[in-house]
All heavy atoms as a GROMACS GRO file, in nm:
protein
  620
    1MET      N    1   0.084  -0.118   0.005
    1MET     CA    2  -0.007   0.004   0.003
    1MET      C    3   0.094   0.117   0.003
    1MET      O    4   0.184   0.132   0.069
    1MET     CB    5  -0.086  -0.002   0.122
    1MET     CG    6  -0.173   0.121   0.139
    1MET     SD    7  -0.281   0.119   0.287
    1MET     CE    8  -0.377  -0.031   0.263
    2SER      N    9   0.061   0.215  -0.082
    2SER     CA   10   0.140   0.335  -0.100
    2SER      C   11   0.103   0.432   0.019
    2SER      O   12   0.002   0.419   0.089
    2SER     CB   13   0.113   0.409  -0.225
    2SER     OG   14  -0.021   0.474  -0.226
    3THR      N   15   0.181   0.533   0.042
    3THR     CA   16   0.158   0.630   0.147
    3THR      C   17   0.037   0.704   0.122
    3THR      O   18  -0.052   0.728   0.202
    3THR     CB   19   0.278   0.726   0.152
    3THR    OG1   20   0.401   0.658   0.187
    3THR    CG2   21   0.251   0.838   0.267
    4ARG      N   22   0.010   0.747  -0.003
    4ARG     CA   23  -0.107   0.814  -0.044
    4ARG      C   24  -0.233   0.732  -0.010
    4ARG      O   25  -0.332   0.780   0.036
    4ARG     CB   26  -0.108   0.857  -0.194
    4ARG     CG   27  -0.236   0.920  -0.230
    4ARG     CD   28  -0.234   1.049  -0.298
    4ARG     NE   29  -0.113   1.115  -0.331
    4ARG     CZ   30  -0.068   1.223  -0.284
    4ARG    NH1   31  -0.138   1.283  -0.185
    4ARG    NH2   32   0.047   1.281  -0.315
    5GLU      N   33  -0.228   0.602  -0.046
    5GLU     CA   34  -0.348   0.510  -0.010
    5GLU      C   35  -0.367   0.508   0.131
    5GLU      O   36  -0.485   0.507   0.179
    5GLU     CB   37  -0.329   0.374  -0.077
    5GLU     CG   38  -0.334   0.371  -0.226
    5GLU     CD   39  -0.282   0.239  -0.285
    5GLU    OE1   40  -0.219   0.168  -0.211
    5GLU    OE2   41  -0.315   0.215  -0.398
    6SER      N   42  -0.252   0.497   0.209
    6SER     CA   43  -0.265   0.492   0.361
    6SER      C   44  -0.337   0.614   0.412
    6SER      O   45  -0.418   0.608   0.501
    6SER     CB   46  -0.133   0.467   0.422
    6SER     OG   47  -0.145   0.460   0.556
    7CYS      N   48  -0.293   0.736   0.361
    7CYS     CA   49  -0.354   0.861   0.403
    7CYS      C   50  -0.499   0.860   0.372
    7CYS      O   51  -0.585   0.910   0.457
    7CYS     CB   52  -0.285   0.976   0.339
    7CYS     SG   53  -0.114   1.014   0.397
    8ARG      N   54  -0.538   0.819   0.256
    8ARG     CA   55  -0.683   0.818   0.212
    8ARG      C   56  -0.765   0.726   0.314
    8ARG      O   57  -0.866   0.763   0.351
    8ARG     CB   58  -0.698   0.768   0.071
    8ARG     CG   59  -0.721   0.875  -0.024
    8ARG     CD   60  -0.768   0.821  -0.163
    8ARG     NE   61  -0.708   0.701  -0.206
    8ARG     CZ   62  -0.612   0.704  -0.301
    8ARG    NH1   63  -0.568   0.805  -0.356
    8ARG    NH2   64  -0.556   0.584  -0.341
    9GLU      N   65  -0.709   0.613   0.341
    9GLU     CA   66  -0.782   0.516   0.429
    9GLU      C   67  -0.803   0.577   0.563
    9GLU      O   68  -0.903   0.559   0.630
    9GLU     CB   69  -0.702   0.385   0.437
    9GLU     CG   70  -0.728   0.296   0.316
    9GLU     CD   71  -0.672   0.159   0.335
    9GLU    OE1   72  -0.641   0.114   0.444
    9GLU    OE2   73  -0.665   0.085   0.238
   10GLU      N   74  -0.702   0.645   0.612
   10GLU     CA   75  -0.704   0.713   0.748
   10GLU      C   76  -0.788   0.841   0.746
   10GLU      O   77  -0.806   0.901   0.846
   10GLU     CB   78  -0.566   0.739   0.803
   10GLU     CG   79  -0.493   0.603   0.826
   10GLU     CD   80  -0.561   0.514   0.926
   10GLU    OE1   81  -0.615   0.566   1.026
   10GLU    OE2   82  -0.556   0.396   0.907
   11LYS      N   83  -0.822   0.882   0.620
   11LYS     CA   84  -0.886   1.008   0.602
   11LYS      C   85  -0.816   1.131   0.659
   11LYS      O   86  -0.875   1.220   0.724
   11LYS     CB   87  -1.032   1.002   0.654
   11LYS     CG   88  -1.112   0.901   0.583
   11LYS     CD   89  -1.255   0.897   0.635
   11LYS     CE   90  -1.323   0.795   0.555
   11LYS     NZ   91  -1.394   0.699   0.625
   12ILE      N   92  -0.680   1.133   0.636
   12ILE     CA   93  -0.596   1.245   0.677
   12ILE      C   94  -0.636   1.364   0.581
   12ILE      O   95  -0.628   1.351   0.460
   12ILE     CB   96  -0.448   1.211   0.658
   12ILE    CG1   97  -0.423   1.104   0.754
   12ILE    CG2   98  -0.360   1.330   0.684
   12ILE    CD1   99  -0.280   1.030   0.755
   13PRO      N  100  -0.678   1.474   0.635
   13PRO     CA  101  -0.732   1.586   0.555
   13PRO      C  102  -0.634   1.660   0.464
   13PRO      O  103  -0.681   1.725   0.374
   13PRO     CB  104  -0.796   1.674   0.658
   13PRO     CG  105  -0.722   1.653   0.785
   13PRO     CD  106  -0.685   1.510   0.783
   14GLU      N  107  -0.506   1.656   0.494
   14GLU     CA  108  -0.414   1.730   0.419
   14GLU      C  109  -0.284   1.644   0.400
   14GLU      O  110  -0.242   1.575   0.492
   14GLU     CB  111  -0.376   1.856   0.490
   14GLU     CG  112  -0.278   1.941   0.426
   14GLU     CD  113  -0.267   2.086   0.505
   14GLU    OE1  114  -0.350   2.112   0.579
   14GLU    OE2  115  -0.163   2.144   0.475
   15SER      N  116  -0.229   1.660   0.290
   15SER     CA  117  -0.104   1.572   0.258
   15SER      C  118  -0.016   1.667   0.173
   15SER      O  119  -0.056   1.736   0.084
   15SER     CB  120  -0.147   1.449   0.174
   15SER     OG  121  -0.034   1.379   0.137
   16TRP      N  122   0.116   1.659   0.205
   16TRP     CA  123   0.214   1.727   0.136
   16TRP      C  124   0.311   1.630   0.069
   16TRP      O  125   0.352   1.535   0.131
   16TRP     CB  126   0.294   1.820   0.221
   16TRP     CG  127   0.227   1.936   0.275
   16TRP    CD1  128   0.090   1.972   0.265
   16TRP    CD2  129   0.278   2.043   0.353
   16TRP    NE1  130   0.063   2.089   0.324
   16TRP    CE2  131   0.174   2.133   0.376
   16TRP    CE3  132   0.403   2.075   0.389
   16TRP    CZ2  133   0.194   2.244   0.459
   16TRP    CZ3  134   0.426   2.186   0.469
   16TRP    CH2  135   0.321   2.278   0.505
   17ILE      N  136   0.364   1.663  -0.055
   17ILE     CA  137   0.473   1.586  -0.111
   17ILE      C  138   0.585   1.686  -0.128
   17ILE      O  139   0.576   1.787  -0.195
   17ILE     CB  140   0.431   1.524  -0.252
   17ILE    CG1  141   0.325   1.420  -0.231
   17ILE    CG2  142   0.560   1.466  -0.314
   17ILE    CD1  143   0.272   1.359  -0.364
   18ILE      N  144   0.699   1.655  -0.064
   18ILE     CA  145   0.810   1.742  -0.060
   18ILE      C  146   0.916   1.678  -0.153
   18ILE      O  147   0.958   1.575  -0.120
   18ILE     CB  148   0.863   1.770   0.088
   18ILE    CG1  149   0.754   1.832   0.165
   18ILE    CG2  150   0.994   1.856   0.090
   18ILE    CD1  151   0.789   1.849   0.318
   19ASP      N  152   0.967   1.759  -0.242
   19ASP     CA  153   1.076   1.719  -0.335
   19ASP      C  154   1.193   1.799  -0.299
   19ASP      O  155   1.210   1.920  -0.329
   19ASP     CB  156   1.029   1.742  -0.477
   19ASP     CG  157   1.133   1.686  -0.579
   19ASP    OD1  158   1.258   1.687  -0.557
   19ASP    OD2  159   1.090   1.647  -0.687
   20ILE      N  160   1.290   1.727  -0.235
   20ILE     CA  161   1.407   1.803  -0.178
   20ILE      C  162   1.504   1.836  -0.300
   20ILE      O  163   1.574   1.940  -0.281
   20ILE     CB  164   1.481   1.724  -0.071
   20ILE    CG1  165   1.524   1.586  -0.125
   20ILE    CG2  166   1.391   1.711   0.041
   20ILE    CD1  167   1.621   1.512  -0.022
   21GLN      N  168   1.496   1.763  -0.404
   21GLN     CA  169   1.590   1.809  -0.517
   21GLN      C  170   1.532   1.925  -0.600
   21GLN      O  171   1.614   2.014  -0.632
   21GLN     CB  172   1.602   1.688  -0.612
   21GLN     CG  173   1.682   1.572  -0.548
   21GLN     CD  174   1.682   1.440  -0.641
   21GLN    OE1  175   1.596   1.428  -0.727
   21GLN    NE2  176   1.795   1.369  -0.623
   22LYS      N  177   1.411   1.930  -0.619
   22LYS     CA  178   1.354   2.039  -0.689
   22LYS      C  179   1.306   2.157  -0.590
   22LYS      O  180   1.277   2.268  -0.636
   22LYS     CB  181   1.220   2.000  -0.756
   22LYS     CG  182   1.242   1.907  -0.876
   22LYS     CD  183   1.120   1.873  -0.939
   22LYS     CE  184   1.128   1.774  -1.056
   22LYS     NZ  185   1.009   1.735  -1.117
   23ARG      N  186   1.311   2.137  -0.463
   23ARG     CA  187   1.278   2.234  -0.361
   23ARG      C  188   1.134   2.284  -0.378
   23ARG      O  189   1.103   2.402  -0.397
   23ARG     CB  190   1.368   2.349  -0.348
   23ARG     CG  191   1.510   2.306  -0.290
   23ARG     CD  192   1.601   2.427  -0.277
   23ARG     NE  193   1.553   2.540  -0.197
   23ARG     CZ  194   1.583   2.552  -0.075
   23ARG    NH1  195   1.659   2.474  -0.013
   23ARG    NH2  196   1.535   2.656  -0.005
   24THR      N  197   1.048   2.188  -0.398
   24THR     CA  198   0.896   2.214  -0.415
   24THR      C  199   0.824   2.139  -0.314
   24THR      O  200   0.870   2.035  -0.254
   24THR     CB  201   0.850   2.173  -0.557
   24THR    OG1  202   0.866   2.035  -0.576
   24THR    CG2  203   0.928   2.246  -0.663
   25ILE      N  204   0.706   2.189  -0.279
   25ILE     CA  205   0.612   2.128  -0.195
   25ILE      C  206   0.471   2.128  -0.258
   25ILE      O  207   0.417   2.230  -0.289
   25ILE     CB  208   0.600   2.197  -0.055
   25ILE    CG1  209   0.736   2.199   0.014
   25ILE    CG2  210   0.494   2.136   0.031
   25ILE    CD1  211   0.743   2.289   0.137
   26GLU      N  212   0.422   2.008  -0.284
   26GLU     CA  213   0.280   2.000  -0.338
   26GLU      C  214   0.191   1.976  -0.225
   26GLU      O  215   0.203   1.891  -0.139
   26GLU     CB  216   0.272   1.878  -0.439
   26GLU     CG  217   0.353   1.899  -0.563
   26GLU     CD  218   0.347   1.779  -0.649
   26GLU    OE1  219   0.291   1.666  -0.604
   26GLU    OE2  220   0.386   1.783  -0.764
   27MET      N  221   0.086   2.065  -0.214
   27MET     CA  222  -0.013   2.063  -0.110
   27MET      C  223  -0.147   1.998  -0.163
   27MET      O  224  -0.208   2.047  -0.255
   27MET     CB  225  -0.041   2.201  -0.052
   27MET     CG  226   0.087   2.272  -0.002
   27MET     SD  227   0.060   2.448   0.020
   27MET     CE  228  -0.064   2.450   0.140
   28TYR      N  229  -0.187   1.888  -0.094
   28TYR     CA  230  -0.307   1.819  -0.139
   28TYR      C  231  -0.411   1.825  -0.030
   28TYR      O  232  -0.384   1.823   0.090
   28TYR     CB  233  -0.280   1.678  -0.166
   28TYR     CG  234  -0.197   1.648  -0.292
   28TYR    CD1  235  -0.056   1.654  -0.281
   28TYR    CD2  236  -0.258   1.630  -0.414
   28TYR    CE1  237   0.019   1.639  -0.392
   28TYR    CE2  238  -0.176   1.610  -0.530
   28TYR     CZ  239  -0.042   1.618  -0.513
   28TYR     OH  240   0.035   1.598  -0.626
   29ASP      N  241  -0.539   1.844  -0.065
   29ASP     CA  242  -0.649   1.836   0.035
   29ASP      C  243  -0.737   1.723  -0.003
   29ASP      O  244  -0.765   1.688  -0.121
   29ASP     CB  245  -0.732   1.973   0.003
   29ASP     CG  246  -0.828   1.999   0.120
   29ASP    OD1  247  -0.811   1.939   0.232
   29ASP    OD2  248  -0.924   2.066   0.092
   30LEU      N  249  -0.791   1.656   0.104
   30LEU     CA  250  -0.875   1.539   0.083
   30LEU      C  251  -1.020   1.591   0.067
   30LEU      O  252  -1.066   1.677   0.140
   30LEU     CB  253  -0.870   1.462   0.213
   30LEU     CG  254  -0.957   1.326   0.213
   30LEU    CD1  255  -0.916   1.227   0.108
   30LEU    CD2  256  -0.958   1.262   0.351
   31ASP      N  257  -1.084   1.533  -0.033
   31ASP     CA  258  -1.222   1.555  -0.059
   31ASP      C  259  -1.289   1.425  -0.103
   31ASP      O  260  -1.226   1.324  -0.106
   31ASP     CB  261  -1.238   1.659  -0.162
   31ASP     CG  262  -1.381   1.739  -0.155
   31ASP    OD1  263  -1.460   1.682  -0.078
   31ASP    OD2  264  -1.396   1.841  -0.220
   32TYR      N  265  -1.409   1.430  -0.142
   32TYR     CA  266  -1.480   1.306  -0.184
   32TYR      C  267  -1.537   1.316  -0.316
   32TYR      O  268  -1.594   1.422  -0.363
   32TYR     CB  269  -1.587   1.267  -0.083
   32TYR     CG  270  -1.527   1.231   0.055
   32TYR    CD1  271  -1.494   1.327   0.146
   32TYR    CD2  272  -1.502   1.098   0.078
   32TYR    CE1  273  -1.432   1.295   0.267
   32TYR    CE2  274  -1.440   1.059   0.201
   32TYR     CZ  275  -1.408   1.157   0.298
   32TYR     OH  276  -1.351   1.126   0.411
   33GLU      N  277  -1.529   1.211  -0.396
   33GLU     CA  278  -1.582   1.197  -0.522
   33GLU      C  279  -1.668   1.069  -0.529
   33GLU      O  280  -1.602   0.959  -0.508
   33GLU     CB  281  -1.479   1.198  -0.633
   33GLU     CG  282  -1.531   1.196  -0.777
   33GLU     CD  283  -1.417   1.212  -0.872
   33GLU    OE1  284  -1.354   1.306  -0.875
   33GLU    OE2  285  -1.397   1.106  -0.951
   34ASN      N  286  -1.800   1.081  -0.542
   34ASN     CA  287  -1.892   0.956  -0.534
   34ASN      C  288  -1.860   0.885  -0.406
   34ASN      O  289  -1.847   0.764  -0.414
   34ASN     CB  290  -1.864   0.877  -0.660
   34ASN     CG  291  -1.902   0.953  -0.788
   34ASN    OD1  292  -1.990   1.025  -0.794
   34ASN    ND2  293  -1.820   0.921  -0.891
   35GLU      N  294  -1.855   0.947  -0.300
   35GLU     CA  295  -1.833   0.902  -0.167
   35GLU      C  296  -1.692   0.835  -0.148
   35GLU      O  297  -1.676   0.768  -0.047
   35GLU     CB  298  -1.948   0.799  -0.130
   35GLU     CG  299  -2.074   0.869  -0.125
   35GLU     CD  300  -2.189   0.777  -0.081
   35GLU    OE1  301  -2.158   0.683  -0.003
   35GLU    OE2  302  -2.302   0.812  -0.116
   36GLU      N  303  -1.601   0.843  -0.247
   36GLU     CA  304  -1.472   0.787  -0.228
   36GLU      C  305  -1.369   0.903  -0.195
   36GLU      O  306  -1.375   1.007  -0.262
   36GLU     CB  307  -1.427   0.728  -0.364
   36GLU     CG  308  -1.501   0.597  -0.404
   36GLU     CD  309  -1.469   0.486  -0.299
   36GLU    OE1  310  -1.345   0.473  -0.267
   36GLU    OE2  311  -1.557   0.411  -0.265
   37PRO      N  312  -1.290   0.882  -0.099
   37PRO     CA  313  -1.189   0.984  -0.058
   37PRO      C  314  -1.090   1.002  -0.173
   37PRO      O  315  -1.042   0.904  -0.239
   37PRO     CB  316  -1.115   0.938   0.059
   37PRO     CG  317  -1.145   0.784   0.067
   37PRO     CD  318  -1.270   0.762  -0.009
   38LYS      N  319  -1.057   1.124  -0.210
   38LYS     CA  320  -0.961   1.157  -0.318
   38LYS      C  321  -0.885   1.288  -0.279
   38LYS      O  322  -0.944   1.372  -0.224
   38LYS     CB  323  -1.037   1.176  -0.442
   38LYS     CG  324  -0.946   1.193  -0.568
   38LYS     CD  325  -1.030   1.197  -0.700
   38LYS     CE  326  -0.937   1.229  -0.810
   38LYS     NZ  327  -1.003   1.235  -0.930
   39TYR      N  328  -0.760   1.283  -0.311
   39TYR     CA  329  -0.675   1.403  -0.283
   39TYR      C  330  -0.673   1.492  -0.410
   39TYR      O  331  -0.654   1.437  -0.515
   39TYR     CB  332  -0.533   1.364  -0.248
   39TYR     CG  333  -0.530   1.327  -0.096
   39TYR    CD1  334  -0.522   1.197  -0.058
   39TYR    CD2  335  -0.527   1.418   0.005
   39TYR    CE1  336  -0.515   1.148   0.070
   39TYR    CE2  337  -0.518   1.384   0.130
   39TYR     CZ  338  -0.510   1.250   0.167
   39TYR     OH  339  -0.512   1.212   0.296
   40TYR      N  340  -0.675   1.627  -0.385
   40TYR     CA  341  -0.668   1.716  -0.496
   40TYR      C  342  -0.560   1.815  -0.472
   40TYR      O  343  -0.550   1.866  -0.356
   40TYR     CB  344  -0.802   1.806  -0.503
   40TYR     CG  345  -0.921   1.717  -0.545
   40TYR    CD1  346  -1.006   1.648  -0.450
   40TYR    CD2  347  -0.955   1.699  -0.676
   40TYR    CE1  348  -1.105   1.568  -0.490
   40TYR    CE2  349  -1.059   1.623  -0.714
   40TYR     CZ  350  -1.136   1.556  -0.632
   40TYR     OH  351  -1.239   1.483  -0.663
   41LEU      N  352  -0.482   1.846  -0.572
   41LEU     CA  353  -0.372   1.935  -0.556
   41LEU      C  354  -0.428   2.077  -0.542
   41LEU      O  355  -0.507   2.128  -0.630
   41LEU     CB  356  -0.284   1.928  -0.687
   41LEU     CG  357  -0.165   2.023  -0.696
   41LEU    CD1  358  -0.056   1.990  -0.578
   41LEU    CD2  359  -0.094   2.010  -0.827
   42ILE      N  360  -0.386   2.136  -0.435
   42ILE     CA  361  -0.433   2.272  -0.405
   42ILE      C  362  -0.329   2.372  -0.455
   42ILE      O  363  -0.363   2.482  -0.510
   42ILE     CB  364  -0.455   2.300  -0.252
   42ILE    CG1  365  -0.559   2.202  -0.200
   42ILE    CG2  366  -0.490   2.438  -0.222
   42ILE    CD1  367  -0.688   2.219  -0.271
   43ASP      N  368  -0.201   2.348  -0.431
   43ASP     CA  369  -0.096   2.447  -0.473
   43ASP      C  370   0.032   2.377  -0.475
   43ASP      O  371   0.054   2.268  -0.408
   43ASP     CB  372  -0.083   2.557  -0.365
   43ASP     CG  373  -0.027   2.682  -0.429
   43ASP    OD1  374   0.020   2.685  -0.543
   43ASP    OD2  375  -0.025   2.782  -0.358
   44THR      N  376   0.133   2.430  -0.552
   44THR     CA  377   0.270   2.381  -0.552
   44THR      C  378   0.360   2.503  -0.510
   44THR      O  379   0.350   2.612  -0.569
   44THR     CB  380   0.318   2.335  -0.696
   44THR    OG1  381   0.230   2.224  -0.730
   44THR    CG2  382   0.452   2.292  -0.696
   45ILE      N  383   0.424   2.479  -0.401
   45ILE     CA  384   0.499   2.593  -0.346
   45ILE      C  385   0.652   2.575  -0.384
   45ILE      O  386   0.703   2.470  -0.380
   45ILE     CB  387   0.493   2.590  -0.186
   45ILE    CG1  388   0.349   2.596  -0.142
   45ILE    CG2  389   0.575   2.703  -0.129
   45ILE    CD1  390   0.273   2.718  -0.184
   46THR      N  391   0.700   2.689  -0.432
   46THR     CA  392   0.849   2.689  -0.474
   46THR      C  393   0.911   2.810  -0.411
   46THR      O  394   0.842   2.887  -0.334
   46THR     CB  395   0.857   2.708  -0.630
   46THR    OG1  396   0.793   2.840  -0.663
   46THR    CG2  397   0.780   2.600  -0.700
   47ASN      N  398   1.035   2.833  -0.435
   47ASN     CA  399   1.102   2.953  -0.383
   47ASN      C  400   1.036   3.085  -0.419
   47ASN      O  401   1.033   3.175  -0.344
   47ASN     CB  402   1.256   2.944  -0.419
   47ASN     CG  403   1.327   3.039  -0.330
   47ASN    OD1  404   1.332   3.024  -0.211
   47ASN    ND2  405   1.404   3.131  -0.393
   48GLU      N  406   0.973   3.085  -0.536
   48GLU     CA  407   0.914   3.205  -0.587
   48GLU      C  408   0.779   3.244  -0.509
   48GLU      O  409   0.743   3.361  -0.498
   48GLU     CB  410   0.878   3.196  -0.735
   48GLU     CG  411   1.002   3.203  -0.820
   48GLU     CD  412   1.086   3.078  -0.823
   48GLU    OE1  413   1.029   2.961  -0.815
   48GLU    OE2  414   1.203   3.090  -0.828
   49ASN      N  415   0.713   3.143  -0.467
   49ASN     CA  416   0.579   3.166  -0.393
   49ASN      C  417   0.590   3.119  -0.245
   49ASN      O  418   0.477   3.085  -0.190
   49ASN     CB  419   0.461   3.120  -0.469
   49ASN     CG  420   0.456   2.967  -0.474
   49ASN    OD1  421   0.558   2.900  -0.455
   49ASN    ND2  422   0.340   2.911  -0.514
   50LYS      N  423   0.699   3.102  -0.185
   50LYS     CA  424   0.720   3.043  -0.054
   50LYS      C  425   0.636   3.114   0.061
   50LYS      O  426   0.608   3.048   0.159
   50LYS     CB  427   0.868   3.029  -0.017
   50LYS     CG  428   0.935   3.154  -0.003
   50LYS     CD  429   1.085   3.130   0.025
   50LYS     CE  430   1.164   3.259   0.034
   50LYS     NZ  431   1.302   3.229   0.052
   51GLU      N  432   0.609   3.244   0.040
   51GLU     CA  433   0.531   3.314   0.148
   51GLU      C  434   0.389   3.250   0.161
   51GLU      O  435   0.314   3.265   0.260
   51GLU     CB  436   0.520   3.456   0.119
   51GLU     CG  437   0.650   3.529   0.129
   51GLU     CD  438   0.740   3.517   0.004
   51GLU    OE1  439   0.686   3.477  -0.113
   51GLU    OE2  440   0.858   3.531   0.021
   52GLY      N  441   0.344   3.176   0.057
   52GLY     CA  442   0.210   3.116   0.057
   52GLY      C  443   0.193   2.978   0.125
   52GLY      O  444   0.089   2.922   0.134
   53LEU      N  445   0.315   2.933   0.182
   53LEU     CA  446   0.309   2.801   0.247
   53LEU      C  447   0.239   2.814   0.385
   53LEU      O  448   0.268   2.889   0.472
   53LEU     CB  449   0.458   2.762   0.267
   53LEU     CG  450   0.467   2.614   0.326
   53LEU    CD1  451   0.400   2.508   0.240
   53LEU    CD2  452   0.614   2.580   0.345
   54HIS      N  453   0.138   2.731   0.396
   54HIS     CA  454   0.060   2.735   0.520
   54HIS      C  455  -0.012   2.594   0.529
   54HIS      O  456  -0.020   2.520   0.432
   54HIS     CB  457  -0.047   2.839   0.523
   54HIS     CG  458  -0.142   2.837   0.413
   54HIS    ND1  459  -0.120   2.878   0.289
   54HIS    CD2  460  -0.264   2.784   0.409
   54HIS    CE1  461  -0.226   2.855   0.208
   54HIS    NE2  462  -0.319   2.799   0.285
   55LEU      N  463  -0.077   2.568   0.643
   55LEU     CA  464  -0.153   2.448   0.653
   55LEU      C  465  -0.290   2.483   0.590
   55LEU      O  466  -0.353   2.595   0.611
   55LEU     CB  467  -0.176   2.414   0.797
   55LEU     CG  468  -0.047   2.374   0.868
   55LEU    CD1  469  -0.082   2.348   1.018
   55LEU    CD2  470   0.001   2.240   0.816
   56ILE      N  471  -0.342   2.397   0.506
   56ILE     CA  472  -0.461   2.424   0.434
   56ILE      C  473  -0.588   2.448   0.526
   56ILE      O  474  -0.658   2.541   0.517
   56ILE     CB  475  -0.501   2.311   0.333
   56ILE    CG1  476  -0.394   2.301   0.222
   56ILE    CG2  477  -0.635   2.330   0.271
   56ILE    CD1  478  -0.396   2.173   0.140
   57HIS      N  479  -0.596   2.356   0.633
   57HIS     CA  480  -0.713   2.369   0.722
   57HIS      C  481  -0.688   2.478   0.837
   57HIS      O  482  -0.777   2.499   0.911
   57HIS     CB  483  -0.743   2.227   0.775
   57HIS     CG  484  -0.792   2.136   0.656
   57HIS    ND1  485  -0.920   2.134   0.623
   57HIS    CD2  486  -0.723   2.061   0.582
   57HIS    CE1  487  -0.930   2.052   0.522
   57HIS    NE2  488  -0.815   2.003   0.497
   58PHE      N  489  -0.570   2.521   0.848
   58PHE     CA  490  -0.534   2.625   0.947
   58PHE      C  491  -0.450   2.734   0.871
   58PHE      O  492  -0.327   2.741   0.902
   58PHE     CB  493  -0.460   2.570   1.062
   58PHE     CG  494  -0.546   2.461   1.135
   58PHE    CD1  495  -0.520   2.329   1.114
   58PHE    CD2  496  -0.630   2.500   1.240
   58PHE    CE1  497  -0.593   2.234   1.176
   58PHE    CE2  498  -0.709   2.410   1.302
   58PHE     CZ  499  -0.691   2.271   1.272
   59PRO      N  500  -0.512   2.808   0.785
   59PRO     CA  501  -0.423   2.899   0.702
   59PRO      C  502  -0.357   3.014   0.783
   59PRO      O  503  -0.262   3.067   0.732
   59PRO     CB  504  -0.530   2.962   0.616
   59PRO     CG  505  -0.667   2.939   0.673
   59PRO     CD  506  -0.650   2.814   0.754
   60HIS      N  507  -0.394   3.037   0.899
   60HIS     CA  508  -0.328   3.136   0.988
   60HIS      C  509  -0.194   3.086   1.036
   60HIS      O  510  -0.110   3.166   1.089
   60HIS     CB  511  -0.414   3.180   1.098
   60HIS     CG  512  -0.459   3.079   1.187
   60HIS    ND1  513  -0.552   2.984   1.159
   60HIS    CD2  514  -0.407   3.035   1.311
   60HIS    CE1  515  -0.567   2.898   1.259
   60HIS    NE2  516  -0.478   2.930   1.349
   61ILE      N  517  -0.172   2.958   1.028
   61ILE     CA  518  -0.040   2.903   1.073
   61ILE      C  519   0.052   2.890   0.945
   61ILE      O  520   0.036   2.808   0.858
   61ILE     CB  521  -0.058   2.755   1.131
   61ILE    CG1  522  -0.161   2.763   1.258
   61ILE    CG2  523   0.075   2.691   1.170
   61ILE    CD1  524  -0.189   2.632   1.320
   62GLY      N  525   0.148   2.980   0.952
   62GLY     CA  526   0.257   2.988   0.839
   62GLY      C  527   0.360   2.880   0.876
   62GLY      O  528   0.391   2.842   0.991
   63ILE      N  529   0.421   2.834   0.768
   63ILE     CA  530   0.537   2.730   0.772
   63ILE      C  531   0.653   2.802   0.702
   63ILE      O  532   0.631   2.856   0.589
   63ILE     CB  533   0.497   2.601   0.699
   63ILE    CG1  534   0.364   2.544   0.756
   63ILE    CG2  535   0.612   2.505   0.719
   63ILE    CD1  536   0.366   2.504   0.900
   64ASP      N  537   0.774   2.786   0.762
   64ASP     CA  538   0.887   2.853   0.704
   64ASP      C  539   0.948   2.762   0.594
   64ASP      O  540   1.004   2.656   0.628
   64ASP     CB  541   0.992   2.874   0.810
   64ASP     CG  542   1.105   2.961   0.758
   64ASP    OD1  543   1.146   2.937   0.637
   64ASP    OD2  544   1.161   3.051   0.836
   65PHE      N  545   0.931   2.795   0.472
   65PHE     CA  546   0.969   2.712   0.358
   65PHE      C  547   1.124   2.684   0.371
   65PHE      O  548   1.165   2.572   0.347
   65PHE     CB  549   0.934   2.785   0.224
   65PHE     CG  550   0.984   2.723   0.096
   65PHE    CD1  551   0.904   2.630   0.036
   65PHE    CD2  552   1.107   2.750   0.039
   65PHE    CE1  553   0.942   2.566  -0.080
   65PHE    CE2  554   1.146   2.686  -0.076
   65PHE     CZ  555   1.069   2.594  -0.136
   66ASP      N  556   1.205   2.786   0.398
   66ASP     CA  557   1.351   2.768   0.397
   66ASP      C  558   1.390   2.674   0.512
   66ASP      O  559   1.494   2.599   0.493
   66ASP     CB  560   1.417   2.908   0.412
   66ASP     CG  561   1.398   3.000   0.296
   66ASP    OD1  562   1.407   2.940   0.180
   66ASP    OD2  563   1.368   3.119   0.313
   67LYS      N  564   1.320   2.683   0.623
   67LYS     CA  565   1.358   2.578   0.735
   67LYS      C  566   1.339   2.436   0.690
   67LYS      O  567   1.400   2.352   0.733
   67LYS     CB  568   1.281   2.613   0.860
   67LYS     CG  569   1.344   2.740   0.928
   67LYS     CD  570   1.270   2.756   1.069
   67LYS     CE  571   1.326   2.877   1.129
   67LYS     NZ  572   1.268   2.900   1.260
   68ILE      N  573   1.236   2.414   0.612
   68ILE     CA  574   1.210   2.275   0.564
   68ILE      C  575   1.331   2.222   0.484
   68ILE      O  576   1.367   2.104   0.508
   68ILE     CB  577   1.081   2.270   0.479
   68ILE    CG1  578   0.961   2.294   0.566
   68ILE    CG2  579   1.067   2.132   0.407
   68ILE    CD1  580   0.828   2.303   0.488
   69PHE      N  581   1.394   2.309   0.412
   69PHE     CA  582   1.502   2.260   0.321
   69PHE      C  583   1.640   2.299   0.380
   69PHE      O  584   1.741   2.279   0.320
   69PHE     CB  585   1.484   2.325   0.183
   69PHE     CG  586   1.364   2.284   0.112
   69PHE    CD1  587   1.248   2.349   0.102
   69PHE    CD2  588   1.358   2.151   0.054
   69PHE    CE1  589   1.136   2.315   0.034
   69PHE    CE2  590   1.241   2.106  -0.012
   69PHE     CZ  591   1.143   2.179  -0.017
   70ASP      N  592   1.640   2.357   0.502
   70ASP     CA  593   1.763   2.394   0.569
   70ASP      C  594   1.855   2.277   0.584
   70ASP      O  595   1.810   2.169   0.641
   70ASP     CB  596   1.736   2.458   0.703
   70ASP     CG  597   1.855   2.529   0.758
   70ASP    OD1  598   1.946   2.568   0.690
   70ASP    OD2  599   1.869   2.521   0.892
   71GLY      N  600   1.980   2.293   0.542
   71GLY     CA  601   2.076   2.177   0.563
   71GLY      C  602   2.080   2.077   0.458
   71GLY      O  603   2.164   1.988   0.455
   72ILE      N  604   1.990   2.092   0.357
   72ILE     CA  605   1.982   1.989   0.250
   72ILE      C  606   2.052   2.046   0.131
   72ILE      O  607   2.019   2.155   0.082
   72ILE     CB  608   1.830   1.957   0.213
   72ILE    CG1  609   1.758   1.901   0.323
   72ILE    CG2  610   1.833   1.863   0.083
   72ILE    CD1  611   1.616   1.877   0.304
   73GLU      N  612   2.160   1.982   0.089
   73GLU     CA  613   2.234   2.035  -0.025
   73GLU      C  614   2.181   1.965  -0.155
   73GLU      O  615   2.152   1.869  -0.182
   73GLU     CB  616   2.385   1.989  -0.007
   73GLU     CG  617   2.442   2.043   0.120
   73GLU     CD  618   2.448   2.194   0.132
   73GLU    OE1  619   2.463   2.260   0.024
   73GLU    OE2  620   2.416   2.251   0.238
   0.00000   0.00000   0.00000
């Protein structure tokens, strides 16, 4: 079972895929299609739009993009 399938089964409302080589974060939100849980891409965060990084369900909580990638060469 993939991580994404596991998240869907547990009904985790938000999922991120972090690519350390590209320095990107894909933000996914859980919703339902025909009563089946499905993740939808909400945004892709890069260095150019890093100020927009936040928790989807708690938008007032900002996340420091640079700290996520700090120390990764």
